[in-house]
DRENDO-1510 file (C-alpha; in Angstrom, 1 decimal, always signed):
<recs>
REC; n; res; u; v; w
REC; 1; MET; +99.2; +88.8; +89.9 .
REC; 2; SER; +97.2; +88.0; +86.7 .
REC; 3; SER; +93.8; +89.3; +85.0 .
REC; 4; PRO; +92.2; +88.0; +81.9 .
REC; 5; LEU; +90.4; +91.4; +81.4 .
REC; 6; GLY; +91.5; +94.5; +81.8 .
REC; 7; THR; +94.9; +96.5; +83.4 .
REC; 8; ILE; +96.2; +95.7; +87.2 .
REC; 9; TYR; +96.8; +98.8; +89.0 .
REC; 10; TYR; +98.3; +98.5; +92.4 .
REC; 11; THR; +99.7; +100.7; +95.2 .
REC; 12; THR; +102.2; +99.6; +98.1 .
REC; 13; ASN; +101.2; +102.3; +100.6 .
REC; 14; GLY; +97.2; +101.2; +101.7 .
REC; 15; THR; +95.7; +103.6; +99.6 .
REC; 16; ASP; +93.1; +102.3; +97.0 .
REC; 17; PRO; +94.2; +102.2; +93.7 .
REC; 18; ARG; +91.1; +103.2; +92.2 .
REC; 19; ALA; +90.5; +107.0; +90.5 .
REC; 20; PRO; +87.7; +108.0; +89.0 .
REC; 21; VAL; +87.5; +107.6; +85.2 .
REC; 22; GLU; +85.9; +110.0; +82.8 .
REC; 23; ILE; +85.3; +108.4; +79.4 .
REC; 24; GLU; +84.8; +110.3; +75.8 .
REC; 25; GLU; +83.3; +108.6; +73.3 .
REC; 26; LEU; +84.6; +108.7; +69.6 .
REC; 27; ASN; +82.1; +106.7; +67.9 .
REC; 28; ARG; +79.8; +104.2; +68.8 .
REC; 29; SER; +77.4; +101.8; +66.3 .
REC; 30; THR; +75.2; +98.7; +66.8 .
REC; 31; PRO; +75.5; +96.4; +64.6 .
REC; 32; VAL; +73.2; +94.2; +66.1 .
REC; 33; THR; +69.6; +95.2; +67.3 .
REC; 34; THR; +66.5; +93.3; +68.0 .
REC; 35; ASN; +66.0; +93.8; +64.2 .
REC; 36; THR; +68.7; +92.1; +62.8 .
REC; 37; LEU; +68.2; +88.9; +60.9 .
REC; 38; ARG; +68.2; +86.3; +63.5 .
REC; 39; LYS; +68.5; +82.2; +62.3 .
REC; 40; VAL; +67.0; +80.0; +65.1 .
REC; 41; PHE; +67.2; +76.3; +65.8 .
REC; 42; VAL; +66.5; +73.6; +68.3 .
REC; 43; PRO; +68.6; +70.8; +68.4 .
REC; 44; SER; +67.2; +67.1; +69.0 .
REC; 45; LEU; +68.6; +64.1; +68.3 .
REC; 46; ALA; +66.2; +63.5; +64.9 .
REC; 47; ASN; +67.5; +66.5; +63.5 .
REC; 48; GLY; +71.3; +65.9; +63.7 .
REC; 49; GLY; +71.3; +69.2; +66.3 .
REC; 50; SER; +73.1; +67.0; +68.8 .
REC; 51; THR; +76.2; +65.9; +66.8 .
REC; 52; LEU; +76.6; +69.5; +65.6 .
REC; 53; GLY; +79.3; +70.4; +69.0 .
REC; 54; ALA; +80.3; +73.7; +68.8 .
REC; 55; LEU; +80.8; +74.0; +64.8 .
REC; 56; TRP; +77.6; +76.1; +64.9 .
REC; 57; ARG; +78.7; +78.8; +66.8 .
REC; 58; THR; +81.2; +79.7; +64.3 .
REC; 59; ASN; +81.7; +82.1; +61.0 .
REC; 60; GLY; +80.6; +80.3; +58.0 .
REC; 61; PHE; +78.5; +77.7; +59.3 .
REC; 62; ASN; +75.6; +76.6; +56.7 .
REC; 63; ASP; +72.7; +77.5; +58.8 .
REC; 64; SER; +70.2; +77.7; +55.6 .
REC; 65; GLY; +67.9; +75.0; +56.9 .
REC; 66; TRP; +67.2; +77.0; +60.3 .
REC; 67; THR; +64.2; +79.3; +60.9 .
REC; 68; SER; +64.9; +83.0; +60.3 .
REC; 69; GLY; +63.3; +86.1; +61.8 .
REC; 70; GLN; +63.7; +89.2; +64.0 .
REC; 71; GLY; +62.7; +90.3; +67.3 .
REC; 72; GLY; +63.4; +88.8; +70.2 .
REC; 73; ILE; +62.7; +84.3; +70.1 .
REC; 74; GLY; +60.6; +82.6; +72.6 .
REC; 75; TYR; +57.0; +81.3; +74.1 .
REC; 76; ASP; +54.7; +82.2; +76.6 .
REC; 77; THR; +51.2; +80.2; +77.5 .
REC; 78; THR; +50.5; +83.9; +79.4 .
REC; 79; PRO; +50.6; +87.3; +77.7 .
REC; 80; ASP; +53.9; +88.7; +79.3 .
REC; 81; TYR; +56.7; +88.0; +76.9 .
REC; 82; LEU; +54.5; +88.1; +73.5 .
REC; 83; PRO; +54.9; +91.9; +73.2 .
REC; 84; PHE; +59.1; +91.4; +72.9 .
REC; 85; ILE; +58.7; +87.7; +70.9 .
REC; 86; GLY; +59.2; +88.0; +67.0 .
REC; 87; ILE; +59.9; +84.5; +66.6 .
REC; 88; ASN; +57.4; +81.8; +68.5 .
REC; 89; VAL; +59.5; +78.9; +69.4 .
REC; 90; ASP; +56.6; +77.4; +71.3 .
REC; 91; ALA; +56.0; +74.2; +69.0 .
REC; 92; ALA; +59.7; +73.5; +68.4 .
REC; 93; LEU; +61.1; +74.2; +72.0 .
REC; 94; ARG; +58.2; +73.6; +74.5 .
REC; 95; ASN; +58.7; +70.0; +76.0 .
REC; 96; GLN; +61.2; +69.7; +73.5 .
REC; 97; ASN; +64.8; +70.8; +74.7 .
REC; 98; GLY; +65.4; +73.1; +77.2 .
REC; 99; SER; +68.2; +74.3; +74.4 .
REC; 100; ILE; +68.3; +76.5; +71.5 .
REC; 101; PHE; +70.9; +77.9; +69.1 .
REC; 102; VAL; +70.4; +81.3; +67.8 .
REC; 103; ARG; +73.0; +82.6; +65.0 .
REC; 104; ILE; +73.3; +86.8; +64.5 .
REC; 105; PRO; +74.8; +87.6; +61.5 .
REC; 106; PHE; +76.5; +91.3; +61.2 .
REC; 107; THR; +78.8; +92.9; +59.2 .
REC; 108; VAL; +81.6; +95.3; +60.8 .
REC; 109; ALA; +83.2; +97.7; +58.4 .
REC; 110; THR; +86.5; +97.9; +60.6 .
REC; 111; THR; +88.2; +97.2; +63.3 .
REC; 112; ASN; +90.8; +99.8; +63.7 .
REC; 113; GLN; +90.7; +101.5; +67.2 .
REC; 114; LEU; +87.3; +100.1; +68.5 .
REC; 115; ASN; +88.1; +99.2; +72.3 .
REC; 116; TYR; +84.6; +98.6; +73.6 .
REC; 117; LEU; +82.1; +95.9; +73.4 .
REC; 118; MET; +78.5; +96.0; +75.2 .
REC; 119; LEU; +76.5; +92.7; +74.6 .
REC; 120; ARG; +72.8; +93.6; +75.8 .
REC; 121; VAL; +70.7; +90.1; +76.4 .
REC; 122; ARG; +67.1; +89.3; +77.8 .
REC; 123; PHE; +66.9; +85.8; +78.8 .
REC; 124; ASP; +64.6; +83.8; +80.5 .
REC; 125; ASP; +66.1; +81.6; +82.1 .
REC; 126; GLY; +69.8; +81.8; +80.8 .
REC; 127; PHE; +72.1; +81.8; +77.8 .
REC; 128; ALA; +76.2; +81.5; +76.5 .
REC; 129; ALA; +77.1; +83.9; +74.1 .
REC; 130; PHE; +79.9; +83.4; +71.6 .
REC; 131; LEU; +81.6; +86.3; +69.0 .
REC; 132; ASN; +83.4; +84.0; +66.1 .
REC; 133; GLY; +83.1; +81.1; +68.2 .
REC; 134; GLN; +84.9; +82.6; +71.3 .
REC; 135; LEU; +82.7; +82.7; +74.3 .
REC; 136; VAL; +82.0; +86.2; +75.8 .
REC; 137; ALA; +79.5; +86.0; +77.8 .
REC; 138; SER; +77.0; +83.7; +80.0 .
REC; 139; ALA; +74.3; +83.6; +82.6 .
REC; 140; ASN; +72.6; +80.9; +84.7 .
REC; 141; ALA; +74.8; +78.4; +82.4 .
REC; 142; PRO; +76.4; +75.0; +82.8 .
REC; 143; THR; +80.3; +74.8; +82.4 .
REC; 144; ALA; +80.2; +72.0; +80.5 .
REC; 145; LEU; +77.2; +73.1; +77.6 .
REC; 146; ALA; +75.7; +70.1; +75.8 .
REC; 147; TRP; +73.2; +70.4; +72.8 .
REC; 148; ASN; +70.2; +70.0; +75.4 .
REC; 149; SER; +71.6; +71.7; +78.5 .
REC; 150; LEU; +69.3; +73.5; +80.6 .
REC; 151; ALA; +69.9; +76.8; +83.0 .
REC; 152; THR; +71.4; +76.4; +86.1 .
REC; 153; ALA; +68.6; +78.9; +87.8 .
REC; 154; GLY; +66.1; +80.8; +86.8 .
REC; 155; ASN; +65.2; +84.3; +85.8 .
REC; 156; SER; +62.2; +86.2; +87.1 .
REC; 157; ASP; +60.0; +87.5; +84.5 .
REC; 158; SER; +60.2; +91.4; +85.6 .
REC; 159; ALA; +64.0; +90.6; +85.5 .
REC; 160; ALA; +64.1; +88.5; +81.9 .
REC; 161; VAL; +62.0; +91.3; +79.9 .
REC; 162; GLN; +65.0; +94.1; +80.8 .
REC; 163; PHE; +68.4; +93.9; +78.8 .
REC; 164; ARG; +70.9; +93.2; +80.9 .
REC; 165; GLU; +74.3; +94.6; +80.0 .
REC; 166; PHE; +77.4; +92.4; +79.7 .
REC; 167; ASP; +80.8; +94.6; +79.0 .
REC; 168; VAL; +82.4; +92.4; +76.8 .
REC; 169; SER; +85.3; +94.7; +75.5 .
REC; 170; ALA; +88.0; +92.1; +76.4 .
REC; 171; PHE; +86.8; +90.0; +73.5 .
REC; 172; VAL; +87.4; +93.1; +70.9 .
REC; 173; GLY; +89.9; +91.1; +69.5 .
REC; 174; ALA; +87.6; +88.4; +68.5 .
REC; 175; LEU; +85.5; +90.7; +66.0 .
REC; 176; HIS; +86.5; +90.3; +62.2 .
REC; 177; PRO; +86.3; +93.2; +59.7 .
REC; 178; GLY; +83.1; +92.4; +57.2 .
REC; 179; GLU; +81.0; +89.3; +58.3 .
REC; 180; ASN; +80.7; +88.1; +61.7 .
REC; 181; VAL; +78.4; +85.8; +63.6 .
REC; 182; LEU; +77.2; +86.4; +67.3 .
REC; 183; ALA; +76.1; +82.9; +68.4 .
REC; 184; ILE; +73.8; +81.9; +71.3 .
REC; 185; GLN; +72.8; +79.2; +73.3 .
REC; 186; GLY; +69.6; +80.1; +75.2 .
REC; 187; LEU; +68.3; +77.9; +78.3 .
REC; 188; ASN; +65.2; +77.4; +80.0 .
REC; 189; ILE; +65.1; +75.8; +83.5 .
REC; 190; THR; +63.2; +72.8; +81.9 .
REC; 191; PRO; +61.7; +71.5; +78.7 .
REC; 192; ASP; +58.5; +71.6; +80.1 .
REC; 193; SER; +58.8; +75.4; +81.1 .
REC; 194; SER; +55.6; +77.8; +80.9 .
REC; 195; ASP; +57.5; +80.2; +78.6 .
REC; 196; PHE; +61.0; +81.4; +77.5 .
REC; 197; LEU; +62.4; +84.5; +76.3 .
REC; 198; PHE; +66.0; +85.2; +74.3 .
REC; 199; ASP; +66.9; +88.5; +72.8 .
REC; 200; ALA; +70.6; +90.3; +72.0 .
REC; 201; GLU; +71.9; +93.8; +70.9 .
REC; 202; LEU; +75.8; +94.4; +70.6 .
REC; 203; MET; +77.1; +98.2; +70.7 .
REC; 204; ILE; +80.6; +98.8; +69.3 .
REC; 205; ALA; +83.0; +101.7; +70.1 .
REC; 206; GLN; +86.2; +103.8; +70.5 .
REC; 207; ARG; +86.3; +105.5; +73.6 .
REC; 208; ARG; +89.1; +107.1; +75.5 .
REC; 209; ILE; +89.9; +108.0; +79.1 .
REC; 210; VAL; +89.9; +111.6; +79.6 .
REC; 211; GLY; +90.1; +112.2; +83.0 .
REC; 212; GLY; +90.5; +110.6; +86.3 .
REC; 213; LEU; +93.4; +108.5; +85.2 .
REC; 214; PRO; +94.8; +106.1; +87.8 .
REC; 215; THR; +97.9; +107.4; +89.9 .
REC; 216; ALA; +99.0; +103.9; +91.1 .
REC; 217; LEU; +101.4; +101.5; +89.1 .
REC; 218; VAL; +100.4; +99.4; +86.5 .
REC; 219; TYR; +101.5; +95.4; +87.3 .
REC; 220; ASN; +103.7; +94.3; +84.7 .
REC; 221; GLY; +105.6; +91.8; +86.6 .
REC; 222; PRO; +107.2; +91.2; +90.1 .
REC; 223; ILE; +107.1; +93.9; +92.7 .
REC; 224; PRO; +110.6; +94.7; +94.4 .
REC; 225; LEU; +109.8; +95.3; +98.2 .
REC; 226; SER; +112.7; +96.3; +100.8 .
REC; 227; ASP; +109.6; +97.0; +103.2 .
REC; 228; ARG; +106.7; +95.2; +105.2 .
REC; 229; ALA; +104.3; +96.5; +102.8 .
REC; 230; LEU; +100.3; +96.4; +102.2 .
REC; 231; ILE; +99.5; +96.1; +98.6 .
REC; 232; LYS; +96.2; +97.0; +97.1 .
REC; 233; ALA; +95.3; +95.7; +93.3 .
REC; 234; ARG; +92.3; +96.5; +91.3 .
REC; 235; VAL; +91.7; +95.5; +87.6 .
REC; 236; LEU; +90.7; +98.4; +85.3 .
REC; 237; ASN; +88.1; +96.7; +82.7 .
REC; 238; GLY; +86.7; +99.3; +80.1 .
REC; 239; SER; +86.1; +102.2; +82.9 .
REC; 240; GLU; +84.9; +99.6; +85.5 .
REC; 241; TRP; +87.1; +98.6; +88.5 .
REC; 242; SER; +86.7; +95.4; +89.8 .
REC; 243; ALA; +87.0; +95.0; +93.7 .
REC; 244; VAL; +89.8; +95.3; +95.6 .
REC; 245; HIS; +92.2; +92.7; +96.6 .
REC; 246; GLU; +94.7; +93.5; +99.3 .
REC; 247; THR; +97.4; +91.9; +101.1 .
REC; 248; THR; +100.4; +92.4; +103.5 .
REC; 249; PHE; +103.9; +91.2; +102.8 .
REC; 250; ILE; +106.8; +91.0; +105.5 .
REC; 251; VAL; +110.8; +91.3; +104.2 .
REC; 252; GLY; +112.7; +89.8; +106.4 .
REC; 253; THR; +112.2; +88.6; +109.7 .
REC; 254; PRO; +110.3; +90.2; +112.4 .
REC; 255; GLU; +110.8; +89.5; +115.9 .
REC; 256; LEU; +109.4; +90.9; +119.2 .
REC; 257; ILE; +111.1; +90.7; +123.1 .
REC; 258; ILE; +111.1; +92.5; +126.3 .
REC; 259; SER; +114.2; +94.1; +126.7 .
REC; 260; GLU; +114.1; +96.0; +130.0 .
REC; 261; LEU; +111.8; +95.9; +132.9 .
REC; 262; HIS; +112.1; +98.5; +135.7 .
REC; 263; TYR; +109.8; +96.9; +138.4 .
REC; 264; HIS; +111.2; +97.9; +141.1 .
REC; 265; PRO; +112.4; +101.6; +140.9 .
REC; 266; ALA; +113.9; +104.5; +143.3 .
REC; 267; ASN; +111.4; +105.9; +145.8 .
REC; 268; PRO; +110.6; +109.3; +144.9 .
REC; 269; SER; +112.8; +112.2; +145.5 .
REC; 270; VAL; +111.6; +115.1; +147.3 .
REC; 271; GLU; +111.2; +117.3; +143.8 .
REC; 272; GLU; +108.8; +114.6; +142.9 .
REC; 273; ILE; +106.6; +114.2; +145.8 .
REC; 274; ALA; +106.3; +118.5; +145.4 .
REC; 275; ALA; +105.4; +117.4; +141.9 .
REC; 276; GLY; +102.5; +115.1; +143.1 .
REC; 277; PHE; +104.3; +111.7; +142.3 .
REC; 278; THR; +104.3; +110.1; +145.8 .
REC; 279; ASP; +104.5; +106.3; +144.7 .
REC; 280; GLU; +107.6; +104.6; +143.2 .
REC; 281; ASN; +105.2; +102.2; +141.3 .
REC; 282; ALA; +104.3; +105.5; +139.0 .
REC; 283; PHE; +108.2; +105.5; +137.8 .
REC; 284; LYS; +107.7; +101.8; +136.4 .
REC; 285; PHE; +108.0; +100.4; +133.1 .
REC; 286; VAL; +108.7; +98.1; +130.4 .
REC; 287; GLU; +110.5; +98.3; +127.2 .
REC; 288; LEU; +110.0; +96.2; +124.2 .
REC; 289; TYR; +112.7; +95.7; +121.3 .
REC; 290; ASN; +112.7; +94.5; +117.8 .
REC; 291; PRO; +115.5; +92.6; +117.1 .
REC; 292; GLY; +114.6; +91.6; +113.6 .
REC; 293; THR; +115.1; +92.4; +110.0 .
REC; 294; ALA; +111.2; +93.4; +109.1 .
REC; 295; PRO; +108.6; +95.4; +110.9 .
REC; 296; PHE; +106.8; +93.8; +114.0 .
REC; 297; ASP; +102.9; +94.4; +113.4 .
REC; 298; LEU; +101.7; +94.7; +116.5 .
REC; 299; ASN; +97.5; +94.9; +116.5 .
REC; 300; GLY; +96.4; +92.1; +118.6 .
REC; 301; VAL; +99.5; +91.7; +120.6 .
REC; 302; HIS; +99.0; +92.2; +124.2 .
REC; 303; PHE; +100.6; +91.1; +127.7 .
REC; 304; VAL; +98.7; +87.9; +129.3 .
REC; 305; SER; +100.9; +88.0; +132.8 .
REC; 306; GLY; +102.3; +90.5; +134.9 .
REC; 307; ILE; +100.4; +94.2; +133.4 .
REC; 308; ASP; +97.6; +94.8; +131.2 .
REC; 309; PHE; +98.1; +96.2; +127.7 .
REC; 310; ASN; +96.9; +95.8; +124.6 .
REC; 311; PHE; +98.8; +97.1; +121.7 .
REC; 312; THR; +95.6; +97.0; +119.2 .
REC; 313; THR; +94.5; +100.6; +119.9 .
REC; 314; SER; +97.8; +102.5; +121.2 .
REC; 315; ALA; +100.0; +104.8; +120.1 .
REC; 316; ILE; +101.9; +102.4; +118.5 .
REC; 317; THR; +100.7; +99.4; +116.6 .
REC; 318; GLN; +104.3; +99.0; +114.3 .
REC; 319; LEU; +107.6; +98.4; +115.7 .
REC; 320; ALA; +110.3; +98.9; +112.8 .
REC; 321; PRO; +113.6; +96.8; +113.0 .
REC; 322; GLY; +115.8; +97.8; +115.8 .
REC; 323; ALA; +113.2; +100.0; +117.4 .
REC; 324; ARG; +112.3; +100.3; +120.9 .
REC; 325; LEU; +108.8; +101.5; +122.7 .
REC; 326; LEU; +107.8; +101.5; +126.6 .
REC; 327; VAL; +104.7; +100.8; +128.3 .
REC; 328; VAL; +104.3; +103.0; +131.4 .
REC; 329; PRO; +101.6; +102.8; +134.5 .
REC; 330; ASN; +102.1; +106.8; +134.8 .
REC; 331; ARG; +103.1; +109.1; +131.7 .
REC; 332; ALA; +103.2; +112.0; +133.5 .
REC; 333; ALA; +105.6; +110.6; +135.9 .
REC; 334; PHE; +107.2; +108.9; +133.9 .
REC; 335; GLU; +108.0; +112.0; +132.0 .
REC; 336; HIS; +109.3; +113.7; +135.0 .
REC; 337; ARG; +111.8; +111.3; +135.9 .
REC; 338; TYR; +113.0; +110.2; +132.3 .
REC; 339; GLY; +112.7; +113.1; +130.0 .
REC; 340; MET; +110.2; +113.6; +127.0 .
REC; 341; GLY; +110.2; +112.1; +123.8 .
REC; 342; LEU; +110.8; +108.6; +123.9 .
REC; 343; PRO; +108.3; +106.2; +122.1 .
REC; 344; ILE; +105.7; +105.6; +124.7 .
REC; 345; ALA; +102.9; +102.9; +123.7 .
REC; 346; GLY; +100.3; +104.1; +126.3 .
REC; 347; GLU; +99.9; +103.4; +130.2 .
REC; 348; TYR; +99.4; +100.2; +131.1 .
REC; 349; ALA; +96.8; +98.8; +134.2 .
REC; 350; GLY; +98.2; +96.3; +137.0 .
REC; 351; ARG; +101.9; +96.7; +138.3 .
REC; 352; LEU; +104.9; +94.6; +138.0 .
REC; 353; SER; +105.6; +92.9; +141.6 .
REC; 354; ASN; +108.8; +94.0; +143.4 .
REC; 355; GLY; +109.3; +90.6; +144.5 .
REC; 356; GLY; +109.7; +88.9; +140.7 .
REC; 357; GLU; +106.9; +87.7; +138.5 .
REC; 358; ARG; +106.1; +85.9; +135.5 .
REC; 359; VAL; +105.7; +89.0; +132.1 .
REC; 360; ALA; +104.5; +87.6; +129.2 .
REC; 361; ILE; +103.5; +88.8; +125.7 .
REC; 362; ALA; +101.4; +86.9; +123.0 .
REC; 363; ASP; +99.9; +87.5; +120.1 .
REC; 364; ALA; +96.4; +88.0; +118.9 .
REC; 365; SER; +95.5; +84.2; +118.7 .
REC; 366; GLY; +97.0; +83.8; +122.5 .
REC; 367; ASN; +100.4; +82.3; +121.4 .
REC; 368; ILE; +103.1; +83.1; +123.9 .
REC; 369; ILE; +105.3; +85.4; +121.9 .
REC; 370; PHE; +108.4; +86.1; +124.8 .
REC; 371; GLU; +108.2; +85.4; +128.3 .
REC; 372; VAL; +110.4; +86.2; +131.3 .
REC; 373; THR; +110.1; +85.3; +135.0 .
REC; 374; TYR; +112.3; +87.7; +137.1 .
REC; 375; LEU; +113.4; +87.4; +140.9 .
REC; 376; THR; +114.9; +89.4; +142.9 .
REC; 377; GLY; +117.5; +86.7; +144.4 .
REC; 378; ALA; +120.0; +83.9; +143.4 .
REC; 379; ALA; +121.6; +85.2; +140.3 .
REC; 380; TRP; +119.5; +88.1; +139.4 .
REC; 381; PRO; +121.0; +91.5; +139.6 .
REC; 382; ALA; +120.5; +92.8; +143.0 .
REC; 383; LEU; +120.8; +96.5; +142.0 .
REC; 384; ALA; +117.7; +96.3; +139.9 .
REC; 385; ASP; +115.6; +95.8; +143.1 .
REC; 386; GLY; +115.2; +99.3; +143.9 .
REC; 387; SER; +118.4; +100.7; +143.9 .
REC; 388; GLY; +117.9; +102.9; +140.9 .
REC; 389; PRO; +118.7; +100.5; +137.8 .
REC; 390; SER; +116.5; +98.8; +135.8 .
REC; 391; LEU; +116.7; +95.1; +134.8 .
REC; 392; GLU; +118.2; +95.0; +131.2 .
REC; 393; LEU; +118.3; +92.1; +128.5 .
REC; 394; PHE; +121.8; +92.5; +126.7 .
REC; 395; ASN; +122.7; +88.9; +125.5 .
REC; 396; LEU; +120.3; +88.1; +122.9 .
REC; 397; SER; +121.9; +84.5; +121.9 .
REC; 398; GLY; +121.0; +81.4; +123.6 .
REC; 399; ASP; +117.7; +81.1; +126.5 .
REC; 400; ARG; +116.7; +85.1; +126.7 .
REC; 401; SER; +114.9; +84.5; +129.6 .
REC; 402; ALA; +117.4; +83.1; +131.5 .
REC; 403; ALA; +118.9; +85.3; +134.7 .
REC; 404; ASP; +122.5; +85.4; +133.2 .
REC; 405; HIS; +121.4; +87.3; +130.3 .
REC; 406; TRP; +120.0; +89.9; +131.9 .
REC; 407; ARG; +121.9; +92.9; +133.9 .
REC; 408; ALA; +121.4; +96.2; +136.0 .
REC; 409; SER; +121.5; +99.2; +133.5 .
</recs>
C-alpha cells in the first residue's frame, strides 16, 4: 500500500479504520487574498509566451512586464462576473487564447510548525496551481499543459463565482520562509468563450489533533498475517479521510470436501418414535471438512446435487483449517439421536437417497468444489446401508471419490 498524501491507517479484523477527528487550530494566516497584488500575462507566439515553458511558475522569474492589479481576473459579455473582476482581460484573452498565466507573490515569515494549507479558487472553467513551481491543485486541466491549453470541461457560472476549497497540506514543504509565488494557469473552455473568471486565496495554519485519534494501525511496511484476514485501509490527510479500500488475504491453502454421508441411518427406536421422530430420513446428515491450511470462505458455496443447501445465509460461513460442519434435515431429530453442541450449519431441503446418488458442492460461480457418487453395492461398504454406521472418507490421498477411500463408521 502507498499514498503520496497523508498517513495510511489499517485494520485486520474487518472494522473501519476511520475515527472522528477533532482539530485544534493553533494559528492561521492568509498570505494570499483577493486583494493581494498579482501579475497577469496572456501568452502568444508574438509575445514569446509560447516559449516560456515552466519557467514562469517559479520564484524569481522576471514578470516586470506583466499586467498587475488586484481582485479577480476575467471578463464577461454579461454582468454576471463583473462584481468579481478586478483585472479585466477581455481585450487580451477573448478570441486570442484559452490560457492565461497568473503570478501572485507573497511572503511567509516562517514555515516552522506549519502543517495545513488551503487553496480557495474561483474559476471558469479550469486551472492548474503551482506553489514555487510545484503543482499543488488543478481542476478541469489536461494532464500535459501547453501555453495555449483549454479546460477539459466547463464549470457552471453559479459554481464559478463560489470559492472552491482544495486542501493542499501535503505540499506544505514547498513553502519557503520569505518570498514565495503562487502561479496559476487559468483555462477557458474555448478561446471565444463569452466569459472567463479566476481568483485565488491561500490560507496557512498550524493544527493539531486533540481528539478522535485513530485506533487503527499505521501502515509502515509489510503486514504479517498468520490467518485469513480482511484488511481495510484509509488515508488520513490532515483531517480528511479517504474512501475505504479493502482486500481479503488468504494465508495457506483452504480446501473443502464431503467427509461423511449418513445416507441410510437405522430406523427410529421406540424411544425416538415416542419423541415424535418416526422417519429414518430425519436422522440423515452430511459432514464437510477443511483439510487445508487456511480458512475456507463458504459464502456462495452450495449443494448442486443430492440435497439443497446454500451456506451464504447459514450459521457457519467460514470453515477453519481442520474444522468440520454438518448439514441436517431435522435439527431436533439429529440432536436427539447424536447429541447437542455439534457444528450444525443449518437444515437442508430434499433427502439423500438410500439407493445411492451423486452429491456435489459448488462455489458461487457453479464450479464444482467436491463431488462423490456413492452406491449401495459393489465396493461400497454394506454396513453404511441401513445398519447404523455412516459412510466416512478415511483416505485423503488420491481419488477421494473412489469407493476404496470410504468406510463404514
